[in-house]
N, C-alpha and C positions, 0 to 999 in steps of 0.2 A: 924222340927226345922228350917230348912233352909228357909221355907216359912215365919215363924214368924220373923226371922232375916230380911228377905227382906221387910216385911210390916213395921217393926220398922224403918228400914233405910229410907223408903219412908216418914214416918211420921216425922222423924227427919229432912229430907231435906225440907219438907213443912214448918216446924217450923222455920228452918233457913231462908228460903225465906221470911216468914211472918215477922220475926224480922228484917231482913236486909232492907225490904221495908218500914218499918214504926215503928221501935223500938217497935214491938208488937201491933201496931195500924193498923186499916183498913185505907188505904190511898185512900181517895175519888178521888183525882184528877187523879189517875192512873186507875180509873175504867171507861171504855168506855161506860158503861151502864147508867152512871149518866148524868144529864143535863150538857151541856157545861157551862152554867152560874154558876152552883154549883161547877164545877171543877175549874173554874177560881177563884172563891172566896176562895175555899179551898187552892189552890196552893199559891195564893197571901198572904194568912195569914201565910204561912210557910216561906216566903222569907225575907231575911235580906235586908237592904237598898242597900248594895253592889250588891246583886243578882238582885234586881229590876233595878238598874241603868245599870247593865251589859246587861239586856234584851233590853235596849233602844239604844244599840250601834250596828252599822253595820260597819264592817271593810272590807277592800279589801283583797282578797285572798293572796296577796303578803306579808301581815304581819300576816296572820293567821297560827297558829300552834296548835297542840293538847294541849300543855301547856297553851297557851294564851286562847284558848276556855274554858279550865277547870278552870283556875285560875281567869279569869276575868268575867266568866259567860256570855260570849258574846252571844247576841241574834240573830245576823245575820251576814252573810258573803256575799260578792258580787264579781262578776267579772266585773271590769270596761271594757270599750270598748277595745276589743282585748286581754284581759287578759285570757290566757288559760293555761292548764297544760303543754303543749309543742306544737311545730308547728305541724299542721295537726293531732291534737289529735283525737283519736277515741271516740266513746260514752263510751266505757269501761274505757278509760283513765280518762274521766271526772267523771264517777261514782266512781272510786277508789279514786280520789283526794277528792271529796266532802265527801265521807264516812269517810275518815280520819279526816277531820275537825269535822264531826258529832260525831265521837267517843269521841273526846275531850269534847264536850258539854255534852254527855251522862254520862261521869264519874264525872261530877261535883256533888255537894252534893245532889241536887234535880233532876238531870238528865233531865233538860229542853232542848229539842232539839232546835238546831238553824235552821233558815230558810235561804236557799241560794237563792240569787236573781241575775238576769242577764237581760240585755237589749235585749230581743228577740222582736224587733220592726217591722221587716218585714220577719217573719220566725225566725228560730233560728240562727240569722245572724252572731254570733261570732264563729260559729262552722263549721269546715271544712266538706264539703260534705252535709251540711244541705240544705234543699229547701229554696231558697231565693225568697220570694213573692214580688210583686210590693210594693213600698213605699206607704204610706197612700194617697198621693195626687192622685195616679193612681187608688186606690180603690175607692176614692170619685167619680172619673169619671164614675165608673160602675153603681152607684146609686143602688147597689144590696146588701142589708143587709144580705140576706141569704148566698150569696157568702162569705161575710166577716165573718159570723159566722162559716162557714165551714173552712175558713182559720184559724180562732182562734182555732178550734178543732185540726186541723193538726199541728199547731204550738205548742199547748200544749203537744201533745204526743211526738213531737220531742224534746221539752225541757225536758220532763220527761225521755226521752231516755238517757239523759246525767246525770240523777240523780238530776235535779234542779226542785224545786216545785213552783218557784215564778218568774214572769217576770215583768219588769218595762214597761208595755204596757197595754192599748193603750194610745198614745198621742191624746188628744181630744181638742187640741188648735184650734182656729178659726183664720186662717192666713188672716189678713187684708192688708198685704203689702208684695209683693213677694221679696222685698229687704232683708227680714228676712232669715237668713241662715238655719232656721228650717222649712221653709214653706212646704217642701216635707213631713214633719212629720204630717202635718195637712190634714184632709180629704177634707176641703173646706173652702172658705170664707163665706159660708152660714151655720149658726149654725144648721139649720134644717137637712142638709145633715150629719153634724157631729153627731147630735143626733141619726139619723138612724144608723150610722156606729158603735155606741156603742154596737150593737148586737155582735160585736166581743167578748165582755166580756162573752156572753152566750156560745160562742165556747171555749174560754179559760178556763172558770170556770165550765161550765155546766149550765143548766137551772134550776133555783130554782122551787120547786113544787108550785102549785097554792096557797097553804095555807101558803107559807113562809112569814115571817115577813120582808117586804121590808126595806132596809137600813142596814140589818144585813148581814155580809159577808157570801158568799156561795161558796164552792168548792166541786164539785160533784163526786169525785172519784180519783183513783190513776193515771188515764190518763189525769187529769186536773191540772191546776196550779192556784195559786192566781194571780190575775191581779192587775194593778195599773193605775188608771186614773191620767193623768198628762198633763200639769203642772199648778197647781191651783194657781191663776186663772188670765187670761188676758195676757198670754205670747205671744199670736199672735197679740196683738194690740199695741205693743210698737211704740213710735215715730220713724218714718223713718225706721221701721223694724229692729232697732238695737237690737241684742240679749241681753237678761238679763237687758234691759233698762226699761224705764218708760212708762206705759200705762196711757194716760191722757184721761179720760172719766168720765162722771157722773155716779151715781148709776144706773140709767136706762140703760145706755150704757153697763155697766158691766154685769148687770143681764139679759139683753135682748139678748146680743150677745155672751158673753164668759161663762156665767154660765149655760145655759140650759142643755148642754151635761152632766154636773156633776150630775144634778138631775136625768137624765136618767141612768147614770152609777150606781148611788147609788140604784135606784129602781131595777136595774138588779142584785144587790148583789155584786158589786165590793168590793174586800177585803181591798184595800189600796188606798190612794191618795197621790201623790207626790206634794210638794209645789214648786212653780215657783221661779226662781232666780229674776224675774222681780219685779217691784214696781207698785203700783197703786196710781196715783196722788202723787208720791214722797215717799210713805211708802213701805218699803221692805215687800214683801209677807211673807218671813220667820219670820217676827216679827209682823204680822197683826193679833192681837187677835180677832178683830171684824169679820174678814172673815173666820178665821180658827175655832176658838172656837164658835163664835157667829153664823155665817151663816152655815158653813159646818157641824159642830157637833150639832148645835142647830136647826136652821131652817130646814136644809135638813136631820137631824136626822141620820147622818152617824155614824155607830157603829164600823167600822173597824179602822185600825190605819193610822195615818198621818206620812209620812216619808219626811225627807228633801231631797234635791238634793245633789249631790256630792259637799262636802265642802260648802254647802249652808249656814250653820251657820257662817262660817268664813266670808262670803261675806255680812253679815249684816252690818259690819263696813267697812269704806273706809279709807285707803286701807284695803283689806281683812286681817283678823286675827290681826288687830291692837289693838282691845280691845276684846279679845276672851271671857273672863269671862262675860262681859256685853252682848255679842252676845248669849252665851249659855243661860243666864237668859232670854233674850228677846224671843228666839226661843221656849224654853220649856214653858214659861208662855203664849206664843201665842197659844199653843196647839199642837206643833209638838211632836210626840210620839217616833219615832225612828229617830236617827241621822246618816246619811251616813257620817261618820267622815272624811275620810275612813282610814287614816294612824295613826295619833297621838292620839290614843284612850286613852292613859294614861292621857293626859292633859284634855280631855273632861270628863273622869270619875272623876278625882280629882276636877275639877271645879264644876261639878254638885253635887258631894258629899258635898263639902263645902257650896254651895248655899242652899242645903236642911238642912244640920245640923245647919246652922246659921238662918234657918227659913225665908230666902229670898224667896225661892220657897217652897210652902207647900207640905207636904207629900201626900195630896189628889191629887195633880197634877201628882205626880209620880205614884200613884196607878191607876189613870185613864189611863195613858199612858201604863203601864204594863198590865193592864186588857185588853186593846184593842189588844195588841200584843198577849197575851195568847189566847184571843178569836179566833183570826185568826188561830193560831197554832192548837188549839183543833178542830176547825171547819174543817180544811183540813186533819185531821187524822194524824198529824205529830207525836203525842205522841205514836200512835199505830204502825206507820210505819216510823220510823225516818231514816232508812237506805235504800238506793236505791239498785236496782239490775239491771241485764242486760236484763230484760224481754222485754223492748221496743226498744232495740238497733237496731233492723232491721227496725224500723220506720224512722230512720234518713235518710232523702233524698230519701224516698221510691218513687217508680214509681207513686203510687196513689197520693202522695202529689205533685209530679212534674206535673202530669196531671192537678191537681187542680190549680197550679200556672200558667200553660199554659192557662187554661180557664180564669184566672184572668187577664192575660196580654192582651188577645184579647178583653176582655170586657172593659178594661181600655183605649184602644186606642181611640183617638178622631180625626176624619177626619175633617180637617178644610177647605180643598180645594180639589176638584176632577174634574179638567178640567172644562167642562161646561155640561149643561143638555143634550145636543145632542151628546157630545163626551167626556164622562168620561174616566179618565185614569185607574181607579181601578174598578174591580179587574184586576190584571196584567195577561197576558198570561204566562203559564208555559213553553210553547214551543216557543222558539225564537232562532235565529241563534247565537246571542252573546249579553250578557248583562253586564253592568258595575256595580260593587258594590264599593262605595267609601266612604270616610269620616273617621273622627277620632274615631267614635264610632261603626263602622261596625264590627270590629273584636277585641273587648276589653270587656271582661266579667266584669272586675272591674268597668269600666265606666258605663256599663249597670246596675250594681247593685247599684252604688252610695255609699254614706257614710253609716256608721254603717254596714259595711260588712267586716267580718274577723277582721278588725281593726276599731278603732273609726272613723277615717277620710276616710276610704275606701282605695282602692288600684287600680293600673293600671295593665292590663295584664290578661292572661288567665290561670295562673297556681296556683292561690290562693284558688280556690275552683272549684267544678265541675258544669258544665252547658253548655248551647249552645249559642253561639254568634249569632248576626243577620246574619253575613256572613254564618256561619255554617247552620243556619236554611234555608237560601236561597238556598244553595247548595243542601240541602236535599229535598227542595220543588219543584224545577224546573224539567222539563223533562230531561231525560238522554241525549238527543241530544242537550240540551242548553248549550252553553259554558259560564261559569261564570268567569269573569275577575275581580280580586280585585286589586285596586290601591288606597291607602289611599288618595293621593293628585295628581290626574292625571293632566297632562298638556293638554292644548288645542289641540295641534297637535296630541298627543296620542289619544285623544277622536275622533278627526275627522278621523284619519287614520284607526280606527278600525270598523267604521260603526256599532255602537251599536244600538240595537233595542230600548233600554231604559236604564236608570240608576236609581239605588237606592242609595241614599246618607244618611248616618247616622251621624249626628253632634249633638253637645250639650255642656254640662258642664262637667268639671272634677269632681271627687268625693270630697265631703266636709261634715263637720258636725258642727253644732252649729255656734259659732262666726266666724269660718274660712269661712263660707259660706255667711256672710253678704256682700251685693254688691249693689253699687249705679249704676253700669253699666248694668248688666244683659245681657251680650253679649255672643254669642257662643265662645268657646275657639278656638284660632287660630290653624290651618288655616281654620277653618270651614267656615267663610264668603267667603273667596276666592274660596274654593272648590265648594260651592253652586253657586256662581256667574259664574265661568268659566264653570262648568259642565252643568248647566241648560241652558246656552246660546247655548250650542253645541248639546245637545240631550235632548229629553223629560225625565224629572226626577221626581221621588218621593223623597221628603225629609222627613226623619224620625227624629224628634227632641227628643233626649234623655236628659231629664233635670228634675230637681225637681220643676220647676216653669216656667211660661212664660218667654221667652227671646225676645230680640229685633229681630223682623222678618219682619217688614213692608218694609224695603228697598229691600227685596228679593222675596216677595210674587208674584209679577207680573211675574217673570221669572220661578217660580215653577209651575209645572203642577198639582202635588198633594202634599198636606202637611198633615203630621200625627204627632200629639203629642203623644209620647210613654211614657212620664214621666220617671221613673226609674224602668224598668220592672222586674229586677231580673235575675235569672239564666235561665229562660225558654224562649229563643229567638224565639222558634217556634210559640209562641202565636202571634208574629208580622206577620210572614209569613202566618199564618192561615187566617188573614184578608187581607193582601196584595194580595194574590192569590185566594181569594174568597172561601176558605173552610167554612168561616163564614163571616157574614156581619159586618160592623162597627156599633157600637151602643153607644159608650161612649159620654158623655156630659161634657163640660168644668166644672170642680169644682171650678175654679177661673177665674177671668176676665183676658183676654189677652190684654194687653195695646198696644198702638201704640208706645209710647216713655216713657222713665222713668220720664220725667218732669210731666207727668200726675199723678204720684203716690203720696200718696195712692189713689186708685180708686177701689171702689167696686160697685157691682150691686145695683142700687137704688140711688146712689149719683147724685146730681144735675148736676155735670160736667161729666156725664158718656158718654164717646165717645171712646169706645174700638176698637181695631182691630178686635177682636172676642169677642162677649159678653158672659158673664157667661151663661152657659147652652147651648152654641152652640155645634154643632156636627152633621155632615151629616151622614145619615144612608144609608147603602147599603144592598142589599140582597146577600146571598151566591150564588155561581154559581149553586148549586143544586136547590135552590129555584127558581132562574130564569128559569132554564131548566124545572122544574116541572110545573111552572106557564105557560110557553110557550107551553109545550106539551099538557097541559090540555086545553088551549085555542084553540089549533089546532087539537084536537082529532077528531072532526067531519069532518075535511077537509083532503083531500089527499095531499094538498100542505103545507109544513112547513111555519110557520109564519116568519116574518122578524126577530123577536127576536131570534127564533131558529137558523136561518141561521147565524145571527151575533155570537151567542154563539159557533156554530160549527166552524166558521172562527177563532174566538179568542182562542178557546180551542179545538183543533182537537181531543184530547183524549176523548172528550165527545161524539164523533160520535158513540161509542159503545152503549151508552145509548139509542140512537134512533134506531139503526139498529138491536138491539136485540128484539124490539117490534114486 
């Protein structure tokens, strides 16, 4: 009897679930065995206009609550730059916060999960203890698409460790003027390098199978995230490099320089594309139907969803938000599918509802937008696995990822000067009586990481996240007998009285992001110029430039013995000392032209007036000490006398004597 009761109970429970899930109907969109396209059509057909428009809304986490998610059917939430659950939040803190928002979405009538997005643009850079990789300009210097793909995979799993399935990366702008405050977010002034670097998408999202329909979004597992190619299109070509301004070029210029990387990104299955704040020949990109609907969705056959930038719809009008209803109409009709509102979502929802109900915007445009959003959500398995767990929490800032970042740093370094052919300064000897480390950027992890690190604009100091400064890396790299003296701004008498063997000076720019970084001067931050001038006149010096772009260096080059462009290397400062002391050779090539003076700008490779201090593609190559030793020992193997190179290596690097006398 008890067995019968148990069976009846199970049957009643199954019936209850059946009824609750679909009022007695089979619910196709909830069936993971069905085609994604069929699931999209089925779900779209069940949605009210209010539910559809809710899916088109992305709000900042600061205005998100369970009730807001449920009552307004919100499709997406984001963390703006620096927006976190609490200071130094753990991966578990992030997961718990995001799951709470997700629960609100799941208890709405149709239970459509929201997608959470964040700017993980050089690693999971908003999150304490995450691995911070070099910014894109440094990765462009590596010319190594496989490295970038591995960085994408590492970033994806760190993002997933915090419960987030979507990153607003990569930026595939082509920076044509270093005065632009976002130049460090660009891989290169050369669109071909930027195209190669779109392989980061394959790391972030996974590699589509060979028979996959190109142009359709692809996300290949729970350790992958949806990516976002940005900022469409021409953001790196604005007049005088002014952020969010006007790119003046003909169709050929736009398509040949700024568009190619988008074709590559779409071919590789990128899930979303973010529209640029900038204009093309005076027309706001957020309202450009020809380029969004016509070219991106039509010619390039992009099937994912198009998202606005932060308050990008507001900025269609001037001043921003002065004619919001008209801006909403222009943006949606142009082909934007999801709007990063991010705060006043009620106004956006009400305006769009009114525009559709009055037939100003056709329902077909809304259905297209929502279908694209649902396609991405179904493709990435969000309906089957809407809630995150702690399974990847140990991946955040893991040693394997830090080792990868260290590799990226050393490969990104560009050696612009190295003494002369007969007397190079690098690699440096580890064993010296006393060496000087100086400069504003030698012991400042915040400066080393740059903007978009922990906060939007970046920070100064060493307590905001975990990593190794250049000074710390030097102290770890040199021989135990070498005395390392740090003085940020040493005086001439101090230098002379200490009899230093050599000096390593790290100077550059303070952190910045977007418009705050626009600059006509492009000079080192003070007292950088004075430090370089006084120190290099008194002792042989290596100058390491920590910056997001080329800076004015011509007045100082003659006095500098060795010059290294380190870009914005991130948390792993040991990558710099790996090259300085010869564990690895220098191999990086300039991804952008290094100008002589700012009056030359804009200037890119191939221009008729091209007269740079260091040309695009420049970069001296050196061998590692191990390679030099191996080559010299091989050459001298048949002789009982060591060759001159061997003697020189032993003199410069006494610790290497063990290598020879063990033979």
